[in-house]
mmCIF file of the protein (N, C-alpha, C, O) and its ligand, coordinates in Angstrom:
data_MODEL
# 
_entry.id   MODEL 
# 
loop_
_entity.id 
_entity.type 
_entity.pdbx_number_of_molecules 
1 polymer     1 
2 non-polymer 1 
# 
_entity_poly.entity_id                      1 
_entity_poly.type                           'polypeptide(L)' 
_entity_poly.nstd_linkage                   no 
_entity_poly.nstd_monomer                   no 
_entity_poly.pdbx_seq_one_letter_code       
;(UNK)(UNK)(UNK)(UNK)(UNK)(UNK)(UNK)(UNK)(UNK)(UNK)(UNK)(UNK)(UNK)(UNK)(UNK)(UNK)
(UNK)(UNK)(UNK)(UNK)(UNK)(UNK)(UNK)(UNK)(UNK)(UNK)(UNK)(UNK)(UNK)(UNK)(UNK)(UNK)
(UNK)(UNK)(UNK)(UNK)(UNK)(UNK)(UNK)(UNK)(UNK)(UNK)(UNK)(UNK)(UNK)(UNK)(UNK)(UNK)
(UNK)(UNK)(UNK)(UNK)(UNK)(UNK)
;
_entity_poly.pdbx_seq_one_letter_code_can   XXXXXXXXXXXXXXXXXXXXXXXXXXXXXXXXXXXXXXXXXXXXXXXXXXXXXX 
_entity_poly.pdbx_strand_id                 A 
# 
loop_
_entity_poly_seq.entity_id 
_entity_poly_seq.num 
_entity_poly_seq.mon_id 
_entity_poly_seq.hetero 
1 1  UNK n 
1 2  UNK n 
1 3  UNK n 
1 4  UNK n 
1 5  UNK n 
1 6  UNK n 
1 7  UNK n 
1 8  UNK n 
1 9  UNK n 
1 10 UNK n 
1 11 UNK n 
1 12 UNK n 
1 13 UNK n 
1 14 UNK n 
1 15 UNK n 
1 16 UNK n 
1 17 UNK n 
1 18 UNK n 
1 19 UNK n 
1 20 UNK n 
1 21 UNK n 
1 22 UNK n 
1 23 UNK n 
1 24 UNK n 
1 25 UNK n 
1 26 UNK n 
1 27 UNK n 
1 28 UNK n 
1 29 UNK n 
1 30 UNK n 
1 31 UNK n 
1 32 UNK n 
1 33 UNK n 
1 34 UNK n 
1 35 UNK n 
1 36 UNK n 
1 37 UNK n 
1 38 UNK n 
1 39 UNK n 
1 40 UNK n 
1 41 UNK n 
1 42 UNK n 
1 43 UNK n 
1 44 UNK n 
1 45 UNK n 
1 46 UNK n 
1 47 UNK n 
1 48 UNK n 
1 49 UNK n 
1 50 UNK n 
1 51 UNK n 
1 52 UNK n 
1 53 UNK n 
1 54 UNK n 
# 
loop_
_struct_asym.id 
_struct_asym.entity_id 
A 1 
B 2 
# 
loop_
_chem_comp.id 
_chem_comp.type 
_chem_comp.mon_nstd_flag 
UNK 'L-peptide linking' . 
ZN  non-polymer         . 
# 
_pdbx_entity_nonpoly.entity_id   2 
_pdbx_entity_nonpoly.name        ? 
_pdbx_entity_nonpoly.comp_id     ZN 
# 
_pdbx_nonpoly_scheme.asym_id         B 
_pdbx_nonpoly_scheme.entity_id       2 
_pdbx_nonpoly_scheme.mon_id          ZN 
_pdbx_nonpoly_scheme.ndb_seq_num     1 
_pdbx_nonpoly_scheme.pdb_seq_num     101 
_pdbx_nonpoly_scheme.auth_seq_num    101 
_pdbx_nonpoly_scheme.pdb_mon_id      ZN 
_pdbx_nonpoly_scheme.auth_mon_id     ZN 
_pdbx_nonpoly_scheme.pdb_strand_id   A 
_pdbx_nonpoly_scheme.pdb_ins_code    . 
# 
loop_
_atom_site.group_PDB 
_atom_site.id 
_atom_site.type_symbol 
_atom_site.label_atom_id 
_atom_site.label_alt_id 
_atom_site.label_comp_id 
_atom_site.label_asym_id 
_atom_site.label_entity_id 
_atom_site.label_seq_id 
_atom_site.pdbx_PDB_ins_code 
_atom_site.Cartn_x 
_atom_site.Cartn_y 
_atom_site.Cartn_z 
_atom_site.occupancy 
_atom_site.B_iso_or_equiv 
_atom_site.pdbx_formal_charge 
_atom_site.auth_seq_id 
_atom_site.auth_comp_id 
_atom_site.auth_asym_id 
_atom_site.auth_atom_id 
_atom_site.pdbx_PDB_model_num 
ATOM   1   N  N  . UNK A 1 1  ? 15.492  -26.663 -0.507  1.00 0.00 ? 1   UNK A N  1 
ATOM   2   C  CA . UNK A 1 1  ? 14.678  -26.752 -1.718  1.00 0.00 ? 1   UNK A CA 1 
ATOM   3   C  C  . UNK A 1 1  ? 13.461  -25.832 -1.591  1.00 0.00 ? 1   UNK A C  1 
ATOM   4   O  O  . UNK A 1 1  ? 12.633  -26.021 -0.700  1.00 0.00 ? 1   UNK A O  1 
ATOM   5   N  N  . UNK A 1 2  ? 13.352  -24.864 -2.455  1.00 0.00 ? 2   UNK A N  1 
ATOM   6   C  CA . UNK A 1 2  ? 12.266  -23.902 -2.357  1.00 0.00 ? 2   UNK A CA 1 
ATOM   7   C  C  . UNK A 1 2  ? 11.040  -24.399 -3.111  1.00 0.00 ? 2   UNK A C  1 
ATOM   8   O  O  . UNK A 1 2  ? 11.133  -24.879 -4.241  1.00 0.00 ? 2   UNK A O  1 
ATOM   9   N  N  . UNK A 1 3  ? 9.901   -24.272 -2.464  1.00 0.00 ? 3   UNK A N  1 
ATOM   10  C  CA . UNK A 1 3  ? 8.653   -24.715 -3.095  1.00 0.00 ? 3   UNK A CA 1 
ATOM   11  C  C  . UNK A 1 3  ? 7.793   -23.536 -3.552  1.00 0.00 ? 3   UNK A C  1 
ATOM   12  O  O  . UNK A 1 3  ? 6.690   -23.726 -4.066  1.00 0.00 ? 3   UNK A O  1 
ATOM   13  N  N  . UNK A 1 4  ? 8.301   -22.325 -3.362  1.00 0.00 ? 4   UNK A N  1 
ATOM   14  C  CA . UNK A 1 4  ? 7.522   -21.168 -3.752  1.00 0.00 ? 4   UNK A CA 1 
ATOM   15  C  C  . UNK A 1 4  ? 7.628   -20.940 -5.262  1.00 0.00 ? 4   UNK A C  1 
ATOM   16  O  O  . UNK A 1 4  ? 8.720   -20.995 -5.828  1.00 0.00 ? 4   UNK A O  1 
ATOM   17  N  N  . UNK A 1 5  ? 6.510   -20.691 -5.898  1.00 0.00 ? 5   UNK A N  1 
ATOM   18  C  CA . UNK A 1 5  ? 6.548   -20.429 -7.342  1.00 0.00 ? 5   UNK A CA 1 
ATOM   19  C  C  . UNK A 1 5  ? 7.241   -19.108 -7.634  1.00 0.00 ? 5   UNK A C  1 
ATOM   20  O  O  . UNK A 1 5  ? 6.907   -18.076 -7.052  1.00 0.00 ? 5   UNK A O  1 
ATOM   21  N  N  . UNK A 1 6  ? 8.185   -19.149 -8.521  1.00 0.00 ? 6   UNK A N  1 
ATOM   22  C  CA . UNK A 1 6  ? 8.921   -17.931 -8.854  1.00 0.00 ? 6   UNK A CA 1 
ATOM   23  C  C  . UNK A 1 6  ? 8.788   -17.602 -10.336 1.00 0.00 ? 6   UNK A C  1 
ATOM   24  O  O  . UNK A 1 6  ? 9.630   -16.919 -10.919 1.00 0.00 ? 6   UNK A O  1 
ATOM   25  N  N  . UNK A 1 7  ? 7.702   -18.108 -10.934 1.00 0.00 ? 7   UNK A N  1 
ATOM   26  C  CA . UNK A 1 7  ? 7.529   -17.893 -12.364 1.00 0.00 ? 7   UNK A CA 1 
ATOM   27  C  C  . UNK A 1 7  ? 6.945   -16.523 -12.671 1.00 0.00 ? 7   UNK A C  1 
ATOM   28  O  O  . UNK A 1 7  ? 6.813   -16.147 -13.836 1.00 0.00 ? 7   UNK A O  1 
ATOM   29  N  N  . UNK A 1 8  ? 6.594   -15.778 -11.633 1.00 0.00 ? 8   UNK A N  1 
ATOM   30  C  CA . UNK A 1 8  ? 6.044   -14.452 -11.858 1.00 0.00 ? 8   UNK A CA 1 
ATOM   31  C  C  . UNK A 1 8  ? 4.546   -14.454 -12.076 1.00 0.00 ? 8   UNK A C  1 
ATOM   32  O  O  . UNK A 1 8  ? 3.967   -13.424 -12.421 1.00 0.00 ? 8   UNK A O  1 
ATOM   33  N  N  . UNK A 1 9  ? 3.913   -15.597 -11.879 1.00 0.00 ? 9   UNK A N  1 
ATOM   34  C  CA . UNK A 1 9  ? 2.469   -15.643 -12.104 1.00 0.00 ? 9   UNK A CA 1 
ATOM   35  C  C  . UNK A 1 9  ? 1.700   -15.126 -10.902 1.00 0.00 ? 9   UNK A C  1 
ATOM   36  O  O  . UNK A 1 9  ? 0.545   -14.717 -11.025 1.00 0.00 ? 9   UNK A O  1 
ATOM   37  N  N  . UNK A 1 10 ? 2.327   -15.144 -9.758  1.00 0.00 ? 10  UNK A N  1 
ATOM   38  C  CA . UNK A 1 10 ? 1.645   -14.677 -8.558  1.00 0.00 ? 10  UNK A CA 1 
ATOM   39  C  C  . UNK A 1 10 ? 1.570   -13.159 -8.577  1.00 0.00 ? 10  UNK A C  1 
ATOM   40  O  O  . UNK A 1 10 ? 2.567   -12.474 -8.802  1.00 0.00 ? 10  UNK A O  1 
ATOM   41  N  N  . UNK A 1 11 ? 0.388   -12.655 -8.341  1.00 0.00 ? 11  UNK A N  1 
ATOM   42  C  CA . UNK A 1 11 ? 0.182   -11.216 -8.364  1.00 0.00 ? 11  UNK A CA 1 
ATOM   43  C  C  . UNK A 1 11 ? 0.280   -10.668 -6.939  1.00 0.00 ? 11  UNK A C  1 
ATOM   44  O  O  . UNK A 1 11 ? -0.444  -11.091 -6.037  1.00 0.00 ? 11  UNK A O  1 
ATOM   45  N  N  . UNK A 1 12 ? 1.171   -9.740  -6.771  1.00 0.00 ? 12  UNK A N  1 
ATOM   46  C  CA . UNK A 1 12 ? 1.371   -9.174  -5.443  1.00 0.00 ? 12  UNK A CA 1 
ATOM   47  C  C  . UNK A 1 12 ? 0.654   -7.836  -5.319  1.00 0.00 ? 12  UNK A C  1 
ATOM   48  O  O  . UNK A 1 12 ? 0.512   -7.093  -6.290  1.00 0.00 ? 12  UNK A O  1 
ATOM   49  N  N  . UNK A 1 13 ? 0.215   -7.554  -4.119  1.00 0.00 ? 13  UNK A N  1 
ATOM   50  C  CA . UNK A 1 13 ? -0.369  -6.252  -3.859  1.00 0.00 ? 13  UNK A CA 1 
ATOM   51  C  C  . UNK A 1 13 ? 0.738   -5.201  -3.896  1.00 0.00 ? 13  UNK A C  1 
ATOM   52  O  O  . UNK A 1 13 ? 1.881   -5.481  -3.537  1.00 0.00 ? 13  UNK A O  1 
ATOM   53  N  N  . UNK A 1 14 ? 0.395   -4.003  -4.328  1.00 0.00 ? 14  UNK A N  1 
ATOM   54  C  CA . UNK A 1 14 ? 1.419   -2.960  -4.367  1.00 0.00 ? 14  UNK A CA 1 
ATOM   55  C  C  . UNK A 1 14 ? 1.901   -2.625  -2.965  1.00 0.00 ? 14  UNK A C  1 
ATOM   56  O  O  . UNK A 1 14 ? 1.107   -2.479  -2.036  1.00 0.00 ? 14  UNK A O  1 
ATOM   57  N  N  . UNK A 1 15 ? 3.176   -2.508  -2.836  1.00 0.00 ? 15  UNK A N  1 
ATOM   58  C  CA . UNK A 1 15 ? 3.742   -2.165  -1.533  1.00 0.00 ? 15  UNK A CA 1 
ATOM   59  C  C  . UNK A 1 15 ? 3.454   -0.710  -1.236  1.00 0.00 ? 15  UNK A C  1 
ATOM   60  O  O  . UNK A 1 15 ? 3.722   0.168   -2.056  1.00 0.00 ? 15  UNK A O  1 
ATOM   61  N  N  . UNK A 1 16 ? 2.911   -0.461  -0.064  1.00 0.00 ? 16  UNK A N  1 
ATOM   62  C  CA . UNK A 1 16 ? 2.598   0.909   0.297   1.00 0.00 ? 16  UNK A CA 1 
ATOM   63  C  C  . UNK A 1 16 ? 3.251   1.245   1.629   1.00 0.00 ? 16  UNK A C  1 
ATOM   64  O  O  . UNK A 1 16 ? 3.132   0.503   2.604   1.00 0.00 ? 16  UNK A O  1 
ATOM   65  N  N  . UNK A 1 17 ? 3.922   2.347   1.647   1.00 0.00 ? 17  UNK A N  1 
ATOM   66  C  CA . UNK A 1 17 ? 4.625   2.752   2.851   1.00 0.00 ? 17  UNK A CA 1 
ATOM   67  C  C  . UNK A 1 17 ? 3.965   3.995   3.440   1.00 0.00 ? 17  UNK A C  1 
ATOM   68  O  O  . UNK A 1 17 ? 3.363   4.802   2.732   1.00 0.00 ? 17  UNK A O  1 
ATOM   69  N  N  . UNK A 1 18 ? 4.095   4.120   4.733   1.00 0.00 ? 18  UNK A N  1 
ATOM   70  C  CA . UNK A 1 18 ? 3.634   5.336   5.388   1.00 0.00 ? 18  UNK A CA 1 
ATOM   71  C  C  . UNK A 1 18 ? 4.444   6.515   4.857   1.00 0.00 ? 18  UNK A C  1 
ATOM   72  O  O  . UNK A 1 18 ? 5.674   6.477   4.881   1.00 0.00 ? 18  UNK A O  1 
ATOM   73  N  N  . UNK A 1 19 ? 3.763   7.572   4.372   1.00 0.00 ? 19  UNK A N  1 
ATOM   74  C  CA . UNK A 1 19 ? 4.497   8.719   3.813   1.00 0.00 ? 19  UNK A CA 1 
ATOM   75  C  C  . UNK A 1 19 ? 5.223   9.535   4.872   1.00 0.00 ? 19  UNK A C  1 
ATOM   76  O  O  . UNK A 1 19 ? 5.989   10.440  4.543   1.00 0.00 ? 19  UNK A O  1 
ATOM   77  N  N  . UNK A 1 20 ? 4.988   9.224   6.131   1.00 0.00 ? 20  UNK A N  1 
ATOM   78  C  CA . UNK A 1 20 ? 5.585   10.021  7.192   1.00 0.00 ? 20  UNK A CA 1 
ATOM   79  C  C  . UNK A 1 20 ? 6.786   9.344   7.829   1.00 0.00 ? 20  UNK A C  1 
ATOM   80  O  O  . UNK A 1 20 ? 7.791   9.989   8.129   1.00 0.00 ? 20  UNK A O  1 
ATOM   81  N  N  . UNK A 1 21 ? 6.669   8.023   8.035   1.00 0.00 ? 21  UNK A N  1 
ATOM   82  C  CA . UNK A 1 21 ? 7.789   7.335   8.685   1.00 0.00 ? 21  UNK A CA 1 
ATOM   83  C  C  . UNK A 1 21 ? 8.306   6.187   7.838   1.00 0.00 ? 21  UNK A C  1 
ATOM   84  O  O  . UNK A 1 21 ? 9.364   5.631   8.133   1.00 0.00 ? 21  UNK A O  1 
ATOM   85  N  N  . UNK A 1 22 ? 7.576   5.820   6.788   1.00 0.00 ? 22  UNK A N  1 
ATOM   86  C  CA . UNK A 1 22 ? 8.059   4.793   5.887   1.00 0.00 ? 22  UNK A CA 1 
ATOM   87  C  C  . UNK A 1 22 ? 7.733   3.380   6.314   1.00 0.00 ? 22  UNK A C  1 
ATOM   88  O  O  . UNK A 1 22 ? 8.171   2.425   5.672   1.00 0.00 ? 22  UNK A O  1 
ATOM   89  N  N  . UNK A 1 23 ? 6.977   3.226   7.380   1.00 0.00 ? 23  UNK A N  1 
ATOM   90  C  CA . UNK A 1 23 ? 6.647   1.896   7.843   1.00 0.00 ? 23  UNK A CA 1 
ATOM   91  C  C  . UNK A 1 23 ? 5.583   1.264   6.938   1.00 0.00 ? 23  UNK A C  1 
ATOM   92  O  O  . UNK A 1 23 ? 4.797   1.963   6.300   1.00 0.00 ? 23  UNK A O  1 
ATOM   93  N  N  . UNK A 1 24 ? 5.579   -0.045  6.899   1.00 0.00 ? 24  UNK A N  1 
ATOM   94  C  CA . UNK A 1 24 ? 4.635   -0.749  6.021   1.00 0.00 ? 24  UNK A CA 1 
ATOM   95  C  C  . UNK A 1 24 ? 3.450   -1.321  6.784   1.00 0.00 ? 24  UNK A C  1 
ATOM   96  O  O  . UNK A 1 24 ? 2.580   -1.955  6.188   1.00 0.00 ? 24  UNK A O  1 
ATOM   97  N  N  . UNK A 1 25 ? 3.407   -1.108  8.075   1.00 0.00 ? 25  UNK A N  1 
ATOM   98  C  CA . UNK A 1 25 ? 2.337   -1.693  8.880   1.00 0.00 ? 25  UNK A CA 1 
ATOM   99  C  C  . UNK A 1 25 ? 1.138   -0.752  8.894   1.00 0.00 ? 25  UNK A C  1 
ATOM   100 O  O  . UNK A 1 25 ? 0.926   0.000   9.845   1.00 0.00 ? 25  UNK A O  1 
ATOM   101 N  N  . UNK A 1 26 ? 0.359   -0.813  7.811   1.00 0.00 ? 26  UNK A N  1 
ATOM   102 C  CA . UNK A 1 26 ? -0.781  0.075   7.669   1.00 0.00 ? 26  UNK A CA 1 
ATOM   103 C  C  . UNK A 1 26 ? -2.074  -0.708  7.804   1.00 0.00 ? 26  UNK A C  1 
ATOM   104 O  O  . UNK A 1 26 ? -2.182  -1.839  7.330   1.00 0.00 ? 26  UNK A O  1 
ATOM   105 N  N  . UNK A 1 27 ? -3.040  -0.103  8.449   1.00 0.00 ? 27  UNK A N  1 
ATOM   106 C  CA . UNK A 1 27 ? -4.347  -0.728  8.594   1.00 0.00 ? 27  UNK A CA 1 
ATOM   107 C  C  . UNK A 1 27 ? -5.407  0.239   8.089   1.00 0.00 ? 27  UNK A C  1 
ATOM   108 O  O  . UNK A 1 27 ? -5.234  1.453   8.196   1.00 0.00 ? 27  UNK A O  1 
ATOM   109 N  N  . UNK A 1 28 ? -6.504  -0.281  7.537   1.00 0.00 ? 28  UNK A N  1 
ATOM   110 C  CA . UNK A 1 28 ? -7.571  0.591   7.031   1.00 0.00 ? 28  UNK A CA 1 
ATOM   111 C  C  . UNK A 1 28 ? -8.131  1.474   8.143   1.00 0.00 ? 28  UNK A C  1 
ATOM   112 O  O  . UNK A 1 28 ? -8.312  1.028   9.276   1.00 0.00 ? 28  UNK A O  1 
ATOM   113 N  N  . UNK A 1 29 ? -8.397  2.703   7.809   1.00 0.00 ? 29  UNK A N  1 
ATOM   114 C  CA . UNK A 1 29 ? -8.903  3.658   8.779   1.00 0.00 ? 29  UNK A CA 1 
ATOM   115 C  C  . UNK A 1 29 ? -10.137 4.343   8.208   1.00 0.00 ? 29  UNK A C  1 
ATOM   116 O  O  . UNK A 1 29 ? -10.067 5.020   7.183   1.00 0.00 ? 29  UNK A O  1 
ATOM   117 N  N  . UNK A 1 30 ? -11.255 4.161   8.878   1.00 0.00 ? 30  UNK A N  1 
ATOM   118 C  CA . UNK A 1 30 ? -12.512 4.732   8.439   1.00 0.00 ? 30  UNK A CA 1 
ATOM   119 C  C  . UNK A 1 30 ? -12.810 4.362   6.980   1.00 0.00 ? 30  UNK A C  1 
ATOM   120 O  O  . UNK A 1 30 ? -12.613 3.211   6.591   1.00 0.00 ? 30  UNK A O  1 
ATOM   121 N  N  . UNK A 1 31 ? -13.272 5.300   6.184   1.00 0.00 ? 31  UNK A N  1 
ATOM   122 C  CA . UNK A 1 31 ? -13.724 4.949   4.841   1.00 0.00 ? 31  UNK A CA 1 
ATOM   123 C  C  . UNK A 1 31 ? -12.580 4.739   3.860   1.00 0.00 ? 31  UNK A C  1 
ATOM   124 O  O  . UNK A 1 31 ? -12.429 3.657   3.294   1.00 0.00 ? 31  UNK A O  1 
ATOM   125 N  N  . UNK A 1 32 ? -11.799 5.750   3.668   1.00 0.00 ? 32  UNK A N  1 
ATOM   126 C  CA . UNK A 1 32 ? -10.785 5.677   2.619   1.00 0.00 ? 32  UNK A CA 1 
ATOM   127 C  C  . UNK A 1 32 ? -9.416  6.082   3.143   1.00 0.00 ? 32  UNK A C  1 
ATOM   128 O  O  . UNK A 1 32 ? -8.602  6.661   2.424   1.00 0.00 ? 32  UNK A O  1 
ATOM   129 N  N  . UNK A 1 33 ? -9.184  5.769   4.397   1.00 0.00 ? 33  UNK A N  1 
ATOM   130 C  CA . UNK A 1 33 ? -7.912  6.182   4.971   1.00 0.00 ? 33  UNK A CA 1 
ATOM   131 C  C  . UNK A 1 33 ? -7.100  5.003   5.453   1.00 0.00 ? 33  UNK A C  1 
ATOM   132 O  O  . UNK A 1 33 ? -7.561  3.861   5.465   1.00 0.00 ? 33  UNK A O  1 
ATOM   133 N  N  . UNK A 1 34 ? -5.885  5.308   5.847   1.00 0.00 ? 34  UNK A N  1 
ATOM   134 C  CA . UNK A 1 34 ? -4.997  4.304   6.391   1.00 0.00 ? 34  UNK A CA 1 
ATOM   135 C  C  . UNK A 1 34 ? -4.399  4.832   7.679   1.00 0.00 ? 34  UNK A C  1 
ATOM   136 O  O  . UNK A 1 34 ? -4.210  6.035   7.857   1.00 0.00 ? 34  UNK A O  1 
ATOM   137 N  N  . UNK A 1 35 ? -4.110  3.904   8.565   1.00 0.00 ? 35  UNK A N  1 
ATOM   138 C  CA . UNK A 1 35 ? -3.468  4.315   9.803   1.00 0.00 ? 35  UNK A CA 1 
ATOM   139 C  C  . UNK A 1 35 ? -2.170  3.545   9.953   1.00 0.00 ? 35  UNK A C  1 
ATOM   140 O  O  . UNK A 1 35 ? -2.128  2.323   9.810   1.00 0.00 ? 35  UNK A O  1 
ATOM   141 N  N  . UNK A 1 36 ? -1.129  4.278   10.240  1.00 0.00 ? 36  UNK A N  1 
ATOM   142 C  CA . UNK A 1 36 ? 0.174   3.659   10.413  1.00 0.00 ? 36  UNK A CA 1 
ATOM   143 C  C  . UNK A 1 36 ? 0.309   3.199   11.850  1.00 0.00 ? 36  UNK A C  1 
ATOM   144 O  O  . UNK A 1 36 ? 0.109   3.969   12.789  1.00 0.00 ? 36  UNK A O  1 
ATOM   145 N  N  . UNK A 1 37 ? 0.650   1.933   12.003  1.00 0.00 ? 37  UNK A N  1 
ATOM   146 C  CA . UNK A 1 37 ? 0.780   1.384   13.348  1.00 0.00 ? 37  UNK A CA 1 
ATOM   147 C  C  . UNK A 1 37 ? 2.086   1.792   14.011  1.00 0.00 ? 37  UNK A C  1 
ATOM   148 O  O  . UNK A 1 37 ? 2.264   1.613   15.216  1.00 0.00 ? 37  UNK A O  1 
ATOM   149 N  N  . UNK A 1 38 ? 2.991   2.336   13.224  1.00 0.00 ? 38  UNK A N  1 
ATOM   150 C  CA . UNK A 1 38 ? 4.287   2.703   13.774  1.00 0.00 ? 38  UNK A CA 1 
ATOM   151 C  C  . UNK A 1 38 ? 4.265   4.112   14.372  1.00 0.00 ? 38  UNK A C  1 
ATOM   152 O  O  . UNK A 1 38 ? 4.725   4.328   15.493  1.00 0.00 ? 38  UNK A O  1 
ATOM   153 N  N  . UNK A 1 39 ? 3.723   5.067   13.608  1.00 0.00 ? 39  UNK A N  1 
ATOM   154 C  CA . UNK A 1 39 ? 3.728   6.442   14.091  1.00 0.00 ? 39  UNK A CA 1 
ATOM   155 C  C  . UNK A 1 39 ? 2.315   6.902   14.445  1.00 0.00 ? 39  UNK A C  1 
ATOM   156 O  O  . UNK A 1 39 ? 2.118   8.038   14.877  1.00 0.00 ? 39  UNK A O  1 
ATOM   157 N  N  . UNK A 1 40 ? 1.328   6.014   14.260  1.00 0.00 ? 40  UNK A N  1 
ATOM   158 C  CA . UNK A 1 40 ? -0.060  6.285   14.654  1.00 0.00 ? 40  UNK A CA 1 
ATOM   159 C  C  . UNK A 1 40 ? -0.665  7.450   13.895  1.00 0.00 ? 40  UNK A C  1 
ATOM   160 O  O  . UNK A 1 40 ? -1.618  8.072   14.364  1.00 0.00 ? 40  UNK A O  1 
ATOM   161 N  N  . UNK A 1 41 ? -0.122  7.748   12.730  1.00 0.00 ? 41  UNK A N  1 
ATOM   162 C  CA . UNK A 1 41 ? -0.726  8.794   11.917  1.00 0.00 ? 41  UNK A CA 1 
ATOM   163 C  C  . UNK A 1 41 ? -1.794  8.172   11.016  1.00 0.00 ? 41  UNK A C  1 
ATOM   164 O  O  . UNK A 1 41 ? -1.633  7.051   10.533  1.00 0.00 ? 41  UNK A O  1 
ATOM   165 N  N  . UNK A 1 42 ? -2.860  8.894   10.799  1.00 0.00 ? 42  UNK A N  1 
ATOM   166 C  CA . UNK A 1 42 ? -3.895  8.448   9.874   1.00 0.00 ? 42  UNK A CA 1 
ATOM   167 C  C  . UNK A 1 42 ? -3.920  9.398   8.696   1.00 0.00 ? 42  UNK A C  1 
ATOM   168 O  O  . UNK A 1 42 ? -3.827  10.616  8.853   1.00 0.00 ? 42  UNK A O  1 
ATOM   169 N  N  . UNK A 1 43 ? -4.048  8.819   7.512   1.00 0.00 ? 43  UNK A N  1 
ATOM   170 C  CA . UNK A 1 43 ? -4.029  9.657   6.324   1.00 0.00 ? 43  UNK A CA 1 
ATOM   171 C  C  . UNK A 1 43 ? -4.879  8.997   5.265   1.00 0.00 ? 43  UNK A C  1 
ATOM   172 O  O  . UNK A 1 43 ? -5.234  7.824   5.386   1.00 0.00 ? 43  UNK A O  1 
ATOM   173 N  N  . UNK A 1 44 ? -5.208  9.745   4.225   1.00 0.00 ? 44  UNK A N  1 
ATOM   174 C  CA . UNK A 1 44 ? -6.018  9.215   3.145   1.00 0.00 ? 44  UNK A CA 1 
ATOM   175 C  C  . UNK A 1 44 ? -5.230  9.263   1.853   1.00 0.00 ? 44  UNK A C  1 
ATOM   176 O  O  . UNK A 1 44 ? -4.352  10.103  1.656   1.00 0.00 ? 44  UNK A O  1 
ATOM   177 N  N  . UNK A 1 45 ? -5.572  8.337   0.985   1.00 0.00 ? 45  UNK A N  1 
ATOM   178 C  CA . UNK A 1 45 ? -4.941  8.299   -0.329  1.00 0.00 ? 45  UNK A CA 1 
ATOM   179 C  C  . UNK A 1 45 ? -6.027  8.517   -1.366  1.00 0.00 ? 45  UNK A C  1 
ATOM   180 O  O  . UNK A 1 45 ? -7.022  7.792   -1.391  1.00 0.00 ? 45  UNK A O  1 
ATOM   181 N  N  . UNK A 1 46 ? -5.844  9.490   -2.200  1.00 0.00 ? 46  UNK A N  1 
ATOM   182 C  CA . UNK A 1 46 ? -6.854  9.821   -3.187  1.00 0.00 ? 46  UNK A CA 1 
ATOM   183 C  C  . UNK A 1 46 ? -6.255  9.816   -4.594  1.00 0.00 ? 46  UNK A C  1 
ATOM   184 O  O  . UNK A 1 46 ? -5.194  10.384  -4.858  1.00 0.00 ? 46  UNK A O  1 
ATOM   185 N  N  . UNK A 1 47 ? -6.986  9.150   -5.473  1.00 0.00 ? 47  UNK A N  1 
ATOM   186 C  CA . UNK A 1 47 ? -6.563  9.153   -6.879  1.00 0.00 ? 47  UNK A CA 1 
ATOM   187 C  C  . UNK A 1 47 ? -6.997  10.445  -7.524  1.00 0.00 ? 47  UNK A C  1 
ATOM   188 O  O  . UNK A 1 47 ? -8.183  10.777  -7.507  1.00 0.00 ? 47  UNK A O  1 
ATOM   189 N  N  . UNK A 1 48 ? -6.069  11.175  -8.089  1.00 0.00 ? 48  UNK A N  1 
ATOM   190 C  CA . UNK A 1 48 ? -6.410  12.470  -8.672  1.00 0.00 ? 48  UNK A CA 1 
ATOM   191 C  C  . UNK A 1 48 ? -6.302  12.446  -10.183 1.00 0.00 ? 48  UNK A C  1 
ATOM   192 O  O  . UNK A 1 48 ? -6.716  13.401  -10.839 1.00 0.00 ? 48  UNK A O  1 
ATOM   193 N  N  . UNK A 1 49 ? -5.764  11.394  -10.747 1.00 0.00 ? 49  UNK A N  1 
ATOM   194 C  CA . UNK A 1 49 ? -5.673  11.315  -12.193 1.00 0.00 ? 49  UNK A CA 1 
ATOM   195 C  C  . UNK A 1 49 ? -5.355  9.883   -12.590 1.00 0.00 ? 49  UNK A C  1 
ATOM   196 O  O  . UNK A 1 49 ? -4.841  9.100   -11.791 1.00 0.00 ? 49  UNK A O  1 
ATOM   197 N  N  . UNK A 1 50 ? -5.668  9.555   -13.835 1.00 0.00 ? 50  UNK A N  1 
ATOM   198 C  CA . UNK A 1 50 ? -5.311  8.254   -14.363 1.00 0.00 ? 50  UNK A CA 1 
ATOM   199 C  C  . UNK A 1 50 ? -4.187  8.410   -15.380 1.00 0.00 ? 50  UNK A C  1 
ATOM   200 O  O  . UNK A 1 50 ? -3.697  9.514   -15.617 1.00 0.00 ? 50  UNK A O  1 
ATOM   201 N  N  . UNK A 1 51 ? -3.796  7.317   -15.963 1.00 0.00 ? 51  UNK A N  1 
ATOM   202 C  CA . UNK A 1 51 ? -2.698  7.378   -16.908 1.00 0.00 ? 51  UNK A CA 1 
ATOM   203 C  C  . UNK A 1 51 ? -3.135  7.729   -18.315 1.00 0.00 ? 51  UNK A C  1 
ATOM   204 O  O  . UNK A 1 51 ? -2.339  7.689   -19.254 1.00 0.00 ? 51  UNK A O  1 
ATOM   205 N  N  . UNK A 1 52 ? -4.421  8.077   -18.458 1.00 0.00 ? 52  UNK A N  1 
ATOM   206 C  CA . UNK A 1 52 ? -4.915  8.395   -19.783 1.00 0.00 ? 52  UNK A CA 1 
ATOM   207 C  C  . UNK A 1 52 ? -4.404  9.768   -20.222 1.00 0.00 ? 52  UNK A C  1 
ATOM   208 O  O  . UNK A 1 52 ? -4.518  10.754  -19.495 1.00 0.00 ? 52  UNK A O  1 
ATOM   209 N  N  . UNK A 1 53 ? -3.857  9.803   -21.392 1.00 0.00 ? 53  UNK A N  1 
ATOM   210 C  CA . UNK A 1 53 ? -3.353  11.070  -21.905 1.00 0.00 ? 53  UNK A CA 1 
ATOM   211 C  C  . UNK A 1 53 ? -4.298  11.615  -22.969 1.00 0.00 ? 53  UNK A C  1 
ATOM   212 O  O  . UNK A 1 53 ? -4.712  10.904  -23.885 1.00 0.00 ? 53  UNK A O  1 
ATOM   213 N  N  . UNK A 1 54 ? -4.626  12.887  -22.826 1.00 0.00 ? 54  UNK A N  1 
ATOM   214 C  CA . UNK A 1 54 ? -5.546  13.513  -23.747 1.00 0.00 ? 54  UNK A CA 1 
ATOM   215 C  C  . UNK A 1 54 ? -4.809  14.205  -24.858 1.00 0.00 ? 54  UNK A C  1 
ATOM   216 O  O  . UNK A 1 54 ? -5.434  14.796  -25.739 1.00 0.00 ? 54  UNK A O  1 
HETATM 217 ZN ZN . ZN  B 2 .  ? 4.082   6.017   9.917   1.00 0.00 2 101 ZN  A ZN 1 
# 
């Protein structure tokens, strides 16, 4: 018997994968970066545009 709510009301964080090895074990690195615990690469993610159309 499952007790987990499956009504879709729970908001999940977006799944983010390491762009180099695809692992999901990422930890914050410095200011705006992430470090992959699998391949030990550190990288940054930067928003360059929004969905607003001009
Ligand atoms: Zn990686």
